[in-house]
C-alpha positions in Angstrom: 75.2 82.0 139.2 78.7 82.8 137.4 81.9 83.6 139.6 82.1 87.2 140.6 85.7 87.6 138.7 84.2 87.1 135.2 80.9 89.7 135.8 81.8 94.1 136.3 78.9 96.4 136.1 80.5 99.8 134.2 78.5 102.6 134.8 79.3 105.5 132.6 78.2 109.1 132.5 77.9 109.1 128.4 77.6 106.6 125.7 81.5 106.0 125.3 81.3 105.1 122.1 82.4 106.8 119.6 85.3 107.3 121.5 86.1 110.8 120.9 86.9 113.1 123.7 88.7 112.5 126.8 86.4 110.9 129.5 84.8 108.4 127.1 87.7 107.6 125.3 89.1 105.9 129.3 85.5 104.6 129.5 85.5 102.8 126.0 89.5 101.4 126.1 88.8 100.7 129.3 85.9 98.0 128.2 87.9 96.9 125.6 90.7 96.0 127.8 88.3 94.2 130.2 86.7 92.2 127.4 90.4 91.1 126.3 90.8 89.3 129.1 87.2 87.7 129.3 85.4 89.8 131.6 81.8 89.9 130.9 81.4 94.0 131.3 77.6 94.7 132.0 78.1 99.1 130.7 75.0 101.3 131.9 74.8 104.7 130.3 73.6 107.7 130.4 72.1 109.1 127.2 71.8 112.8 126.2 72.3 113.5 122.9 75.0 110.6 121.5 72.9 107.9 120.0 73.1 104.5 121.3 75.8 102.4 119.8 75.7 98.9 118.5 80.2 98.4 118.8 79.4 98.4 122.4 77.3 95.1 121.8 80.5 93.4 120.5 82.8 94.2 123.8 80.0 93.8 126.9 77.7 91.1 127.6 75.3 93.3 128.0 74.3 97.4 127.1 71.6 98.9 129.3 70.5 103.6 128.5 69.4 105.3 130.6 67.8 108.8 129.5 70.0 111.9 131.4 67.4 114.2 132.9 68.5 117.5 131.7 65.8 119.8 133.0 66.5 123.3 134.3 65.3 121.9 137.3 68.0 120.1 138.1 70.1 123.1 138.6 68.1 124.5 141.7 69.1 120.6 144.2 72.2 121.1 146.8 73.4 118.3 144.6 76.1 118.9 141.4 74.2 119.2 138.6 76.4 116.8 136.7 75.4 114.0 139.8 71.5 114.8 140.1 70.7 114.8 136.4 72.4 111.3 136.3 70.0 109.7 139.0 68.2 106.6 138.1 65.8 104.4 139.5 66.3 102.0 136.9 69.3 101.8 137.4 69.5 100.5 141.0 66.7 98.0 140.3 69.2 96.4 137.2 72.2 96.2 139.7 70.5 94.7 142.5 69.6 91.7 140.5 72.7 90.3 141.6 75.9 90.9 143.4 78.6 92.0 140.7 81.4 94.9 141.5 80.5 97.8 140.0 82.9 100.5 138.7 81.6 103.9 138.9 83.0 106.5 136.1 83.1 109.6 137.6 81.9 111.5 140.1 78.9 112.1 137.8 77.6 108.2 138.5 78.3 108.6 142.4 74.6 109.7 143.6 73.4 106.1 144.0 77.4 104.7 145.5 76.1 105.1 149.0 72.6 104.1 148.4 71.3 100.7 151.2 70.7 98.5 148.4 73.6 98.4 147.2 75.5 97.7 150.5 77.4 94.9 150.9 78.5 95.5 147.4 82.4 95.8 146.2 82.2 99.5 144.5 85.1 101.3 142.3 85.3 104.7 141.3 87.2 105.9 138.2 87.8 109.7 138.6 88.8 111.4 136.0 89.4 114.8 137.9 89.2 116.3 140.8 86.4 117.6 139.7 85.9 121.0 141.9 89.3 121.9 140.5 88.0 121.4 137.0 85.4 123.3 137.3 86.6 126.4 138.7 89.0 125.8 136.2 86.4 125.9 133.4 85.0 128.9 134.8 88.2 131.0 134.9 88.6 130.7 131.2 84.2 131.0 130.6 83.8 134.9 128.6 80.1 133.9 129.3 78.6 135.1 132.8 75.8 132.6 132.7 78.1 129.9 132.1 80.8 131.3 134.4 78.2 131.9 137.2 77.0 128.0 136.2 80.7 126.3 136.7 81.0 128.3 140.2 78.2 127.3 141.2 79.0 123.9 140.7 82.6 123.6 142.0 81.0 124.5 145.3 78.3 121.8 145.0 81.1 119.2 144.0 83.3 119.6 146.4 80.4 119.4 149.2 79.3 116.3 147.8 82.8 114.3 147.0 82.7 113.3 150.4 80.7 110.7 149.4 84.1 108.9 148.1 84.7 107.7 151.5 82.0 105.2 150.7 84.1 103.6 147.8 85.8 100.4 148.7 88.5 101.7 145.8 89.1 104.9 144.1 90.7 104.4 140.8 92.8 107.7 140.2 93.5 108.9 136.4 96.7 110.7 137.5 99.5 110.5 140.4 98.3 113.9 141.6 95.2 113.1 142.0 95.7 109.7 143.4 97.4 111.4 146.2 94.7 113.6 146.7 92.5 111.5 147.1 94.2 109.1 149.1 94.7 111.7 152.0 91.4 112.4 152.0 89.6 109.0 152.0 92.7 106.6 152.2 91.8 104.3 149.3 93.3 105.6 146.1 95.3 103.7 143.9 96.9 104.9 140.5 95.2 103.6 137.4 96.7 105.6 134.2 94.4 107.0 131.5 93.3 104.3 128.7 93.5 104.7 125.6 93.7 104.2 121.5 97.1 103.5 121.0 98.5 100.3 121.0 102.2 100.9 120.4 105.1 103.6 119.1 104.6 104.2 115.7 106.5 107.4 114.9 107.6 107.9 110.4 110.7 108.5 109.7 112.1 111.2 108.5 111.4 115.1 109.4 108.3 117.0 109.4 107.9 120.6 107.8 105.1 122.3 110.9 104.2 122.3 114.3 101.3 120.8 115.4 98.7 122.5 118.2 95.6 120.1 118.4 92.7 120.1 121.3 88.7 120.2 121.0 88.6 124.3 120.6 85.5 124.6 121.8 86.5 124.1 125.1 87.5 127.1 126.4 91.1 126.3 128.3 91.9 125.2 124.6 91.1 128.2 123.1 93.2 130.0 125.6 96.1 127.5 124.7 95.7 127.8 121.3 95.5 132.1 121.2 98.3 131.9 123.6 100.1 130.3 121.0 99.5 132.0 117.6 99.7 135.7 120.1 102.7 135.4 121.7 104.9 131.9 121.1 105.0 132.0 116.9 104.1 136.0 117.1 107.6 136.4 115.7 108.5 133.0 114.4 108.8 131.7 110.7 108.0 128.3 111.7 104.7 127.1 109.9 101.8 126.3 112.8 98.7 124.2 112.2 95.9 124.5 114.6 93.8 121.6 114.5 90.4 121.6 116.6 86.6 121.8 116.3 84.4 125.0 116.8 87.7 127.4 116.7 86.1 130.9 118.3 85.7 133.6 116.9 88.8 135.5 118.5 90.9 132.8 117.3 90.0 132.5 113.8 90.5 135.9 113.5 94.1 135.8 115.4 95.3 133.1 112.8 93.8 135.5 109.7 97.0 138.1 110.3 99.5 135.0 110.3 100.4 133.9 106.8 102.2 130.9 108.7 99.4 129.9 111.1 96.8 127.3 109.7 93.7 126.6 111.6 91.8 123.7 110.1 88.3 122.8 112.4 86.3 119.7 112.3 88.5 117.1 110.7 88.2 113.3 111.2 89.9 111.8 114.0 92.1 110.0 111.2 92.7 113.1 110.1 94.3 114.7 113.1 95.6 111.4 113.7 98.4 111.7 110.0 98.8 115.1 111.2 100.2 114.6 114.6 101.7 111.8 112.5 103.5 114.2 110.1 104.0 117.0 112.2 107.9 117.9 113.5 107.2 118.7 116.6 103.6 118.1 118.9 103.3 121.1 120.9 100.8 121.7 123.7 100.5 123.3 126.5 98.1 123.5 129.2 96.9 125.8 131.3 95.0 124.0 134.5 96.9 120.8 135.2 93.9 118.7 136.1 93.8 115.2 135.2 95.6 113.4 132.3 95.8 115.1 128.9 95.0 111.9 126.8 96.6 114.7 123.6 99.9 114.1 125.3 99.8 110.3 125.2 98.6 110.7 121.9 101.3 112.9 120.5 103.5 110.7 122.4 102.9 107.5 120.8 102.4 108.7 117.1 104.5 112.1 116.8 108.2 113.3 116.7 109.1 116.2 119.1 106.5 116.9 121.8 107.1 120.3 123.4 104.7 120.9 126.6 105.2 123.1 129.7 105.5 121.8 133.4 101.5 122.0 134.0 100.6 119.6 130.9 103.5 117.3 132.4 104.6 117.4 135.6 104.7 113.9 138.0 103.1 112.4 134.8 105.9 110.2 134.5 106.8 111.2 131.3 108.8 113.9 131.5 111.6 112.8 129.8 109.8 112.1 126.9 109.1 115.8 126.6 110.9 118.8 125.8 109.5 121.6 128.5 109.5 125.4 128.1 107.5 127.5 130.2 107.6 131.3 128.7 107.3 132.4 125.6 110.3 132.8 124.0 112.1 129.7 125.7 109.5 127.7 123.9 110.0 129.3 120.8 113.7 128.8 120.5 112.9 124.9 121.4 110.5 124.5 118.7 113.1 126.1 116.6 115.7 124.0 117.4 113.9 120.9 117.4 113.2 121.7 113.6 116.5 121.1 112.3 116.7 118.0 114.4 116.3 114.4 113.6 113.8 112.0 115.7 116.3 109.3 117.1 115.9 105.5 117.3 117.3 106.4 121.0 113.9 108.6 121.7 111.9 106.0 119.8 113.2 103.1 122.8 113.0 105.4 125.5 109.2 106.1 124.4 108.3 102.0 123.6 110.2 101.3 127.3 108.6 103.9 129.3 105.1 103.8 127.8 104.7 100.3 127.7 106.0 99.8 131.5 103.5 102.5 132.7 100.6 103.4 130.2 100.1 99.8 128.3 95.5 99.3 128.5 96.8 95.5 129.1 98.7 96.3 132.1 96.9 98.9 133.6 93.2 96.4 133.4 95.3 94.0 135.2 95.4 96.6 137.9 92.2 97.2 137.9 91.4 93.1 137.9 93.5 92.5 140.7 91.9 95.4 142.9 88.3 93.2 142.1 89.5 90.3 143.1 91.7 91.2 146.1 88.2 92.1 147.7 86.4 89.6 146.9 
């Protein structure tokens, strides 16, 4: 049998390719980083809407797919829907064929964490959020009454289910705030920052002519952030603002129609968004909920010029000194207006290289994950 250090099971809540949204970006680039270290990754993914991907075969020793059971009946159990719909006997049968360590991605995949057949196995849970908080914040910005009820209900179930994390050997939390929260409760949390697609800081010389907000606009929180920029921050400003993201709401489309200096671009490719981040003079990224880590902030810091954020976006991330922080519309407008006239200096590029290189390097962070595994073996 091969040595344990070189084989790891990773259970993903979704098919992690293409890496087009927060959670799967972390999973995919983590797998790639493990592969680059010579680890044989045995990937198990729940499938519900995303295609199987041959790209995954290039970075994994084996890839297994399980249908996620999304029937309505799963809503009426005491378990959270995101967990209950990812229960799979076939998955357990695959895992008990060896004794390799197991990485559970998200509370979503923890339905089998305390399965007696897996006792004695080394188990790490990668948390992407404090899920009950995340679902409560989704409920706050949701307009549809049925969805809002679902989010509230799910938040309560997630809170009741969360103590299963005490059964993990380690929790690899994605942000410092989450690490503090889990460590207080379960005494086994370690901070391993988000994995992402950026290899090095690449900032275009010169000045940009516009400010940019980007995000998946179908997400309630991003929609609210975009509306805040349109109606409050750029309401009385001449600065061109681009808003880029998929499936903007009708309300957002109408708000933008009335403003000549604001452009809404929907359903762009990842490459087009990347180009906008690099062309903008200011990447403006307010958030209404301080959960998890915002991968779009990392993307803006690796590739874009100035970053203007609010406190919840950056507090306790280690990225504070790379951002301009403004918390009310007038202050935000003033900061953006000043930065539109400012050259992005080589000193700022060096500072980014130093901070991002030390704290957010996939290579360094995957080593932390492997050290956790080997220290327990």
